[in-house]
PABA-957770 format. One line per 8 residues: number of its first residue (from 1); for each residue x, z, y of N, C-alpha, C. Coordinates in Angstrom, 3 decimals, always signed. Example, Ala and Ser with C-alpha at 12.3 -4.5 7.8 and 13.67 -1.06 7.14 Angstrom:
! PABA-957770
1) +13.190 +7.800 -5.690 +12.300 +7.800 -4.500 +13.200 +7.800 -3.300 | +12.850 +7.080 -2.250 +13.670 +7.140 -1.060 +12.900 +7.870 +0.030
//
This chain:
! PABA-957770
1) +314.488 +273.635 +145.896 +313.332 +272.294 +145.317 +311.959 +273.447 +145.991 | +311.203 +272.144 +146.481 +309.694 +272.522 +146.980 +309.140 +273.286 +145.487 | +308.283 +273.821 +146.462 +307.683 +274.456 +145.291 +306.506 +273.256 +144.040 | +305.833 +271.942 +144.820 +305.700 +270.826 +144.327 +306.396 +270.440 +142.926 | +307.917 +270.215 +143.708 +308.879 +269.791 +142.492 +308.802 +271.388 +141.596 | +308.721 +271.842 +141.953 +308.886 +273.185 +140.433 +308.172 +273.156 +139.907 | +306.696 +272.421 +140.222 +305.350 +272.910 +139.385 +305.873 +271.614 +138.380 | +306.181 +270.468 +138.947 +306.510 +268.799 +138.008 +307.050 +269.484 +136.978
9) +308.462 +269.698 +137.033 +309.290 +271.005 +136.415 +308.361 +271.803 +135.474 | +307.911 +272.536 +136.002 +307.127 +273.307 +134.409 +306.583 +272.989 +134.124 | +305.782 +271.547 +134.611 +304.819 +270.390 +133.148 +305.338 +270.019 +132.349 | +306.763 +269.300 +133.216 +307.383 +268.378 +131.983 +307.983 +269.674 +131.216 | +308.314 +270.800 +130.867 +308.977 +271.264 +129.980 +307.714 +271.586 +128.875 | +306.277 +272.199 +130.169 +305.568 +272.022 +128.884 +305.045 +270.960 +127.692 | +305.097 +270.175 +128.382 +304.648 +268.986 +128.235 +305.744 +268.410 +127.308 | +306.694 +268.796 +127.192 +308.387 +268.873 +125.971 +308.103 +269.873 +125.199
17) +307.354 +270.955 +125.048 +306.826 +271.689 +123.690 +307.257 +273.136 +124.739 | +307.993 +273.440 +125.414 +308.527 +275.038 +126.191 +306.874 +275.833 +126.163 | +307.190 +277.111 +125.699 +306.067 +278.110 +126.222 +306.018 +278.709 +127.487 | +304.729 +278.870 +128.211 +304.463 +279.392 +129.577 +305.528 +280.898 +129.493 | +306.081 +281.483 +128.429 +306.733 +282.170 +128.918 +308.814 +282.152 +128.672 | +308.330 +280.938 +127.461 +309.930 +280.214 +127.782 +309.925 +279.948 +129.057 | +309.667 +278.830 +129.619 +309.459 +278.282 +131.271 +309.729 +279.436 +131.858 | +308.910 +280.699 +132.713 +309.209 +281.798 +133.286 +310.440 +282.088 +133.351
25) +310.967 +282.337 +131.774 +311.667 +283.418 +131.421 +312.725 +282.722 +132.173 | +313.270 +281.395 +131.951 +314.153 +280.305 +132.324 +314.510 +280.302 +133.763 | +313.519 +280.547 +134.971 +313.439 +280.335 +136.043 +312.844 +281.551 +137.103 | +313.454 +282.605 +136.115 +312.799 +283.833 +136.595 +311.846 +284.614 +137.462 | +310.757 +283.659 +137.162 +308.894 +283.761 +137.785 +308.381 +284.356 +136.371 | +307.189 +284.498 +136.932 +306.637 +285.008 +136.293 +305.991 +284.200 +135.222 | +305.034 +284.410 +134.057 +304.381 +283.636 +133.457 +302.845 +283.649 +134.080 | +302.512 +283.825 +134.656 +301.388 +283.757 +135.329 +301.355 +282.815 +136.244
33) +302.508 +282.605 +137.129 +302.686 +281.895 +138.221 +302.561 +280.524 +137.826 | +303.902 +280.534 +136.501 +304.289 +279.356 +136.399 +303.004 +278.469 +135.552 | +302.029 +279.788 +134.865 +300.499 +278.275 +134.415 +300.186 +278.130 +135.647 | +299.980 +279.168 +136.444 +298.869 +278.693 +138.017 +299.819 +277.164 +138.688 | +301.497 +277.094 +138.536 +301.571 +275.471 +139.329 +301.385 +274.528 +137.996 | +301.167 +275.124 +136.763 +300.674 +273.773 +135.772 +299.338 +273.825 +136.199 | +298.765 +274.307 +136.363 +297.162 +274.537 +136.108 +296.676 +273.935 +137.553 | +297.372 +274.167 +138.094 +297.065 +273.206 +139.287 +297.707 +271.829 +139.327
41) +298.363 +271.420 +138.679 +298.938 +269.552 +138.435 +297.825 +269.840 +137.499 | +296.959 +269.975 +137.048 +296.304 +269.680 +135.898 +294.857 +268.891 +136.398 | +294.869 +269.995 +137.308 +293.282 +270.075 +138.098 +292.724 +269.832 +138.999 | +294.061 +269.361 +139.665 +294.034 +269.141 +141.233 +293.363 +267.606 +142.010 | +292.679 +267.750 +142.475 +292.284 +265.819 +142.634 +293.232 +265.387 +143.490 | +293.629 +264.230 +143.615 +294.574 +263.462 +143.956 +294.890 +263.265 +145.105 | +293.669 +264.066 +146.481 +293.916 +264.061 +147.943 +294.613 +265.748 +148.145 | +294.367 +266.703 +147.266 +295.267 +267.957 +146.844 +296.484 +267.662 +146.725
49) +296.548 +267.022 +146.083 +297.701 +266.864 +145.333 +298.610 +266.525 +145.845 | +298.481 +264.880 +146.920 +299.214 +263.999 +147.559 +299.474 +265.334 +149.137 | +298.484 +265.752 +149.842 +298.807 +266.639 +150.461 +299.475 +267.920 +150.483 | +299.259 +268.754 +149.321 +300.559 +269.703 +148.734 +302.373 +268.884 +148.747 | +302.019 +268.380 +147.528 +303.360 +267.439 +148.229 +304.067 +266.675 +149.264 | +303.327 +266.707 +150.099 +303.687 +266.214 +151.708 +304.102 +267.176 +152.418 | +303.457 +268.005 +152.231 +303.795 +268.940 +153.218 +305.530 +269.700 +152.554 | +305.423 +269.524 +150.803 +307.210 +270.101 +151.001 +307.945 +268.915 +151.299
57) +307.697 +268.271 +151.712 +308.794 +266.707 +151.747 +309.862 +267.351 +153.305 | +311.026 +266.831 +153.277 +312.091 +267.658 +154.073 +311.344 +267.118 +155.805 | +311.274 +267.778 +156.433 +310.350 +267.201 +158.104 +309.106 +267.371 +157.828 | +308.557 +267.148 +156.720 +306.997 +266.971 +156.833 +306.280 +268.250 +158.190 | +305.659 +267.857 +158.903 +305.095 +268.227 +160.362 +303.827 +269.113 +160.456 | +303.229 +268.591 +159.308 +301.598 +268.743 +159.313 +301.089 +270.367 +159.290 | +300.339 +270.790 +159.461 +299.549 +272.434 +159.206 +299.410 +272.421 +158.061 | +300.230 +273.531 +157.781 +300.526 +273.579 +156.240 +299.156 +274.371 +155.892
65) +298.425 +273.833 +154.667 +297.642 +274.682 +154.147 +297.237 +274.433 +152.891 | +298.227 +274.099 +152.050 +298.431 +274.383 +150.619 +299.489 +275.161 +150.149 | +298.877 +276.613 +150.316 +299.763 +277.634 +149.667 +299.534 +277.906 +148.405 | +300.466 +278.162 +147.572 +299.862 +278.195 +145.723 +298.597 +279.330 +145.949 | +298.502 +280.271 +146.513 +297.322 +281.137 +146.307 +295.873 +280.376 +146.569 | +295.979 +279.188 +147.562 +294.500 +278.983 +147.963 +294.544 +277.171 +146.996 | +295.740 +277.077 +146.764 +295.543 +276.017 +145.455 +295.135 +276.223 +144.413 | +295.643 +277.304 +143.762 +295.171 +277.736 +142.475 +293.939 +278.177 +142.740
73) +292.983 +278.920 +143.773 +291.912 +278.783 +143.609 +290.594 +277.552 +143.594 | +291.544 +277.094 +144.581 +290.387 +275.695 +144.969 +290.292 +274.525 +143.819 | +291.603 +274.616 +143.098 +291.652 +273.466 +141.717 +290.577 +273.465 +140.658 | +289.812 +274.738 +140.778 +289.154 +275.018 +139.459 +287.589 +274.475 +140.095 | +287.534 +273.831 +141.091 +286.269 +273.373 +141.505 +286.335 +271.828 +141.626 | +285.201 +271.339 +141.204 +284.946 +270.036 +140.922 +285.815 +268.957 +142.108 | +286.390 +267.879 +141.929 +287.408 +266.838 +142.770 +286.834 +266.840 +143.955 | +285.211 +266.412 +144.567 +284.639 +266.227 +145.714 +284.889 +267.495 +146.573
81) +284.431 +268.436 +145.544 +284.718 +270.165 +146.293 +285.995 +270.232 +146.951 | +286.982 +270.142 +145.972 +288.370 +270.608 +146.603 +288.456 +269.678 +147.672 | +288.415 +268.524 +147.591 +288.560 +267.263 +148.748 +287.824 +267.960 +149.909 | +286.476 +268.339 +150.136 +285.751 +269.097 +150.817 +286.788 +270.442 +151.530 | +286.651 +271.477 +150.887 +287.811 +272.427 +151.345 +289.222 +272.347 +151.612 | +289.536 +271.220 +151.591 +290.698 +270.611 +152.012 +290.552 +270.469 +153.492 | +289.555 +269.403 +153.888 +289.582 +268.990 +154.668 +288.633 +269.871 +155.908 | +288.346 +270.851 +155.413 +287.514 +272.131 +156.258 +289.167 +272.800 +156.444
89) +289.970 +272.833 +155.369 +291.165 +274.042 +156.056 +291.977 +273.462 +157.291 | +291.842 +272.043 +156.802 +292.909 +271.382 +158.042 +291.990 +271.299 +159.063 | +290.860 +271.032 +158.910 +290.085 +271.254 +160.559 +290.938 +272.639 +161.478 | +290.394 +273.717 +160.432 +290.528 +275.399 +160.877 +291.410 +275.559 +161.194 | +292.448 +274.470 +160.996 +293.769 +274.630 +161.012 +294.526 +273.956 +162.215 | +293.949 +272.970 +162.502 +294.292 +272.073 +163.597 +293.399 +272.821 +165.020 | +292.701 +273.479 +164.785 +292.057 +274.527 +165.942 +291.902 +275.619 +165.708 | +292.366 +276.327 +166.824 +292.147 +277.852 +166.715 +291.011 +278.340 +167.320
97) +290.717 +279.580 +167.050 +289.359 +280.243 +167.774 +289.124 +279.991 +169.041 | +289.944 +279.489 +170.083 +290.109 +279.227 +171.502 +289.194 +277.573 +171.319 | +289.556 +277.068 +170.174 +288.830 +275.518 +170.439 +290.222 +274.510 +170.791 | +291.012 +275.087 +171.158 +291.957 +274.210 +171.484 +293.230 +273.413 +170.167 | +293.428 +272.348 +170.076 +293.937 +271.721 +169.290 +295.185 +272.042 +169.268 | +296.150 +272.116 +168.108 +297.640 +272.422 +168.287 +297.823 +270.475 +167.382 | +299.299 +270.641 +168.418 +299.928 +269.175 +168.246 +300.445 +269.654 +166.846 | +300.522 +268.955 +165.918 +301.485 +268.484 +164.719 +302.682 +268.610 +165.066
//
């Protein structure tokens, strides 16, 4: 199961009345981790969510930019700033320090 799918399940359980600690115990994860996943789904822009989901699909080849810690930190920004940060992160991963472009 992808991290994106896990986040969807955590949110669904929370929306059905489960508490953060209960969800965390059932998954063997920390409550903070579960809360971060739910927070990302609640606050991330559509572009960020779509990119995160796409990166988690089997056979996806884009540069991976949606690490959970980055998502948790960027999702507190307004959506237009999230989208700008996403674009910057993609551009940084596409181009290395020498200026050469990585192929996907």
